[in-house]
C-alpha positions in Angstrom: 9.1 2.4 -5.3 7.7 5.7 -4.9 9.1 6.9 -8.3 7.3 3.7 -9.7 4.1 4.9 -8.3 4.5 8.6 -9.2 5.3 7.5 -12.9 2.2 5.4 -13.2 -0.1 7.9 -11.5 0.6 10.5 -14.2 -0.3 7.9 -17.2 -3.6 9.2 -18.4 -4.1 6.2 -20.7 -4.5 3.9 -18.0 -7.8 3.1 -16.2 -7.6 2.7 -12.3 -7.6 -1.0 -12.2 -4.8 -1.1 -14.9 -2.7 1.1 -13.0 -3.1 -0.5 -9.7 -1.9 -3.7 -11.3 0.7 -2.0 -13.4 2.0 -0.6 -9.8 1.9 -3.9 -8.3 3.7 -5.7 -11.0 6.4 -3.0 -11.1 7.0 -3.2 -7.5 7.0 -6.9 -7.7 9.8 -6.7 -10.5 11.8 -4.2 -8.3 11.7 -6.6 -5.5 13.1 -9.3 -7.8 16.1 -7.1 -8.5 16.9 -7.7 -5.0 16.3 -11.5 -5.0 12.7 -11.4 -3.4 10.2 -13.3 -5.1 6.7 -12.0 -4.7 3.8 -12.0 -7.0 2.1 -8.7 -7.6 -1.0 -10.1 -6.0 1.2 -11.0 -3.0 2.7 -7.4 -2.7 -1.1 -5.9 -2.9 -2.3 -8.1 -0.3 0.7 -7.6 2.1 0.1 -3.6 1.5 -3.5 -3.9 2.4 -3.2 -5.9 5.3 -0.4 -3.4 6.6 -2.6 -0.6 6.0 -5.3 -2.1 7.8 -3.3 -2.9 10.8 -1.9 0.7 10.7 -5.4 2.2 10.7 -6.7 0.1 13.2 -3.9 1.1 15.7 -4.4 4.8 14.9 -8.1 4.3 15.9 -7.2 2.4 19.2 -4.8 5.3 20.0 -7.4 8.0 19.4 -9.8 6.2 21.4 -7.5 6.1 24.3 -6.4 9.8 23.9 -10.1 11.2 23.9 -10.6 13.4 27.0 -14.2 12.2 27.5 -12.9 8.7 28.2 -10.5 9.9 30.8 -12.1 10.4 34.3 
């Protein structure tokens, strides 16, 4: 999947939205090779939600590790 991302990232002819959709289309096609049936928009939504969860958990972890909060 990272190979797909890198190959699309270096294409200067595509605008940013077109690169993004091409990326998710390529990922959906690659998943289809493994018998998973997801649309490009489903892949993009899932990644966005996972990324948001990861960031929120990092924020919570950072807040609990701050010395000013520990007394």
